[in-house]
N, C-alpha and C positions, 0 to 999 in steps of 0.2 A: 712762166708760171712760178709762184713763190712757193717756198716750203710750207707755209701756213695754208695755202690754198690746197696742196696735196693733203695735208693733215685733215682739213675740214671735209674734204670730199672722200676721204678714207673711212669707211665705217665697219668694214669686215675684218681688219687686222688690228690686233692690239697696238695701243699707242706706242709702247716701248719698242715692239717689233718694227713698227713703221719708221720710227726714228732711227733705228739701227740700219734699216734698209736704205733710208735717204742719205744717211751718213756714208755708208758703204758705196752707193752709187755716185755720190758727189765727191768722193775722196776727201771727205773731211771727218773730224771727230764727232762723236755723238753729242758732246757738250757744245760744240760749235754749231751743230745743226739746231739744237734746242735754243741756243741763245740768239740765233740769227734767222728766225723763221720769216723775216721779211725778204730774205735774199732771193733774188731772181735766178731761176735755173734755165739753162739752155734747153732747146727742144729735144736734143738727143739724150741728155740727162733725165729730163722728165719722162721721156718714153721708156727709158731703162728702168727707172723707178716704177713706173705703172706695171711693167712686165713682171718685175720682182715682187711687187705687192700682190699681183694676181697669183704668182707661184706660191706665195706664203698663204693666200687665201684658199688655195687648193690643197693645203696641208704640208708642203715641202718645208722641212725643218729650217729654221732660221740659220742654224750653223752651216748648212749646206748652201744656202743662198749667199751669205756673207764670207763663206769658206774660211771660218775662224771659230774657235772655241776656247774659252779659258779653262785651264785645268791646272790645279795646284799652283795658282798665280802666274801661270805661263800662258801665252797666247800661242795655240797650236793651229796649224792648217788642217782642215778636213775637207773631204768632198765624198761623193756617193761610193767611192771605193773602199771606205773604211767606216766602222761604227763611229758614232759621236761619243766622245769620252763622257762619262757619267760622273756626277759628284760622288757616288758610291764608291767608285774606283779609287778615289783619293784615300780611302781607308787602307787599301792594299798598299799604296805608296807609303803611307804613314808607318804602317807595320814594317815595311822593307827598310825604311829609314831608321827605324828604331833598332832593328837587328844589325844593320850595317854599321851603325854608329857605336855599337858595343865594342868593336875592334877596329883599329885604324890601318892595319896592314892591307895589303892588296887582297882583294877578294874576287872570286870568279862568279860573275852574276849573269843569270839568263832571264830573259823576258820572253816567255813562251806565249805565242799568239799575240804578237805586238800590235798588229793593226796600224793605227796611226803613229805608233811609237810613243804614245803618251807616257806609259809606265817607264819604258826604258830610257828614254831621253831625259826625263825628269830625274830619275835615279842617277844617271850619269852626271848631270849638272849639279845636283845637290851633294853628291858624295865624291865626285871626281873618280869613281871606279869605272872600269871598263865593263861594258855590258854587250852581251850577244842578244840580238833581237831576232826572233824566229817567227815567221809566219808562213803559212801554206800558199798564200796569195802574193804573186809577184807584184800586183797592182798596189796592194797594201804596203808592201815594202818600198815602194817608190814614194809613198806619202811619208813613210817613217823616215826615209833618207832625207826628205826635204825638211821635216821637222828637226832632225838632228842638225842640220845646217842652220835653221832658225835659232836653235838654242845653243849654237856654237859647241856642239859636242860631237862633231863628225869624227874627230880623232879618238873619241871614247866609246863610240859605238860601232859594232859590226853587225851586218845584216846577212841572214841565211834564209833562203827559201826551202822549207823542208815541212813534211808532214810529221809533226812532233819531233822526235829525236832521230828519225830516220837518216837524215843528212849529216849526222855528226859522226866523227870518229868514235870507235867504241871505247876508247880509253879516256875520252873527255868527261870530267866531272865538274861539279859547281858547288860553291859554298851557299849561294842563294839562288833559288829558282822561284820566279814569280809568274803565275799563270792566270790569265784572264781568257779562258776558252769558252766556246759557245755552251750555254747551260739552259737555254729554253726548251722545254719539253714540247713535244708535238701537240699535246692537248692544251697547252698554254698559249699556243700561237694566236688563236682567235681572240684571245683576251687581251692581246697587246694593243697599244694605242695605234690608231690607224696611220699616222705618219710614220711610225716605226716599220709597220708592215709593208707600206708602200714604197718607202724610199731607202731604208737602211739595208745592207747586204744580208740576205737571209742565211747565207752559209756561215757568217760570223755570229749569228744568233742561235740557230737550231743546234741542240746538242743530242738529238736522237729522241727516241720514244720517251724515255725518262728524263732527258736532259742531262744525263751523266755519262752517256756512252763514250764521248771524247775524253772525258776526265778518266774514265776507267782505263782507257789505253794509255794514257799519259802516266797514270799512278803505277801501272804494271811495269813500266820501264824505270820508274824512279830509283829503286835501290842501286842500280848500276850507273846512275847519273849523278848521285848526290854524294858529296864529300863527307868524311867523318865529321860529325857535329854540324852538319849543314842544315839549312831550313828550306822548306818548301811553303809558299803562300799561294792559295787558290781562292779566286773570287766565286761565290756560289749564290744561288738564288733563293736562299731561305733555309728553314729548319730541316725540312725533308732532304734536301740535297746535302746540307751540312752533315747530317747523320749518315747518309750513304757514302759520301766522299771520305768523311772522317774515319768511318769503319774500314774503308779500303786502305787508308793510310796506316792505320793501327795494325791491320792485318799483315802489313809489310815492314813492321818494326818501328814505326814513327810514333812519337808521343804527340798528341794533337790537343790544341786549344781553338776556340772559335772567338770571333770578335763581331759585335753587332754594329750596324750603322746607326745613323741618327734617328731612323724610324724604328729601331728596335729589331731590325730583321737580321738574322744571322748571315753575315755577308763575306767574311774572310776566315779561311781555315789556315792555321799556322801549324805546320808539322816539323818536328826536329828529329833528325836521324843520327843514330849511333850504330856502328857496325856490329856492336855486341847486343843490339836489341833482340 
């Protein structure tokens, strides 16, 4: 069977998704698959493509099928153990790079709720700073470790399985803490896209009744974990959450600004700490 035959018979999956699946299953580049649609595929490859196309038709995210996702111009490995990195999270990385770029000396950086390691590994690669990546899931940390190797930052990243700060020594403080914690509220769950609800890890999405419960526990411990003049950056799900989490940070002595994503949604909260606040 030729690539063009598979394309002509496939009507349920978007053309670009189908090409990506064909390229992945055939171990060739997407451009090569597009340019050589006359290529004959062996039976095993054709069967694998058919199975993967059916998985996509059933709603399985393309990133889980091809086990890769581009994030901040880096190709990361992903599977069902971790959330698929979102373009919106690149704003969090941009803000982190801006803050870290203001000073060139060694900084203590924490990626809280690292998941696939997207934030921490990219920050380590772009800044050459050492980053501690924390997650409550051992399986997520295995994915993060693999991505650290892919990006050649294994020596710049440390991994710790912990429920927020619980696994850290009490005296450890950070200059920059970046957090992308679960923030989907219970009443928002039904409104999520079907492929998200069915395939992505629920525990990495749900943030409690209001979507802020995990962040509230996180913020409660921040004053003892942030260094003088340090910053905390939190990804949130819009104006309501930005207001609640921002208020929590202000109540603990942080000055707060918010950043909107390309859709105009309040997406990142930046808090700056001074012990005299």
